[in-house]
N, C-alpha and C positions, 0 to 999 in steps of 0.2 A: 497341445493346449496353447491357445493364444490368450495372453494376459495383458492387462493395462493397469498402470499405477496412477491413482489420482491423489493429488495433494490438496488439502483444504483444511477446514476446521469444523468442529462439532459444536453447536450451540443450541441450547433449549430443545434437545432431542432431534435436531435436524443436522444433516451434513451439507456443508456449503463448499463445493470444489472451487479452487482458484481458477481453473481453466475448464472449458467445456469438454466433456467426454466425447471421444470420436467413435463413431460407428458402433454404438452399443444399441442393439435392438432386442426387443423382447425382454423376458425375465432372465437375469443372469445371477449366478452365485457370486457373492462378494464377501471379502474379509476386511474388517476395519480394525486397525490397530490404533488405540488412543495413546498418544505419547504424553509423558509427564512434563510438558513444557507448553508455554503459551503459543498460540497461533501467530505466525508471521505472514503478513500480507505482502506479497511480492511487489505490488504496485507502490505500497507505502515505503517499502525498503528502497526501491529505486528512487523515489522522490527524496527521501532522506539522504541518500548517497549523492544525489545531484545538488542538494542544498549544502552538504559538507564540502563538495568540490567547489561550489560557488564562493562560500565563505573563505575557504583556503586560498582561492585565487585573489580575493579582495585583500586578505591578510598579507599575501606575498607581493602585492602591488605597491609601487612607490608613489602612485598618483594620490593626490589629496581627494578625499571623499567629501562632496559638497553637503552642506546642511540643507535639509528640506524644510519647507514651511510647515509648521504644526497646524493641524486642522482640528477644530472642536466639533466632534461628531454629535454632541448633545444639543447644539444650537438648533433653533427652529429654522426651517427652510422658507425662503421667500418664493412662493409659487404663483 
């Protein structure tokens, strides 16, 4: 028996896999286990880890961080 495990999340009656299933053709028997924990999106987890690493590097740096000009996003644009 050849099996494949897919990770993803279930929402509003539909299953959304995190990665594309490979070489599944035709109709196949499937078992779904619903875990009692929220779904974790791997892409979001990677981005958050990168942000944590970035801010840790800034905190560990001895360099002075420059102040940036504040921008008013509510002003009308001159077109």
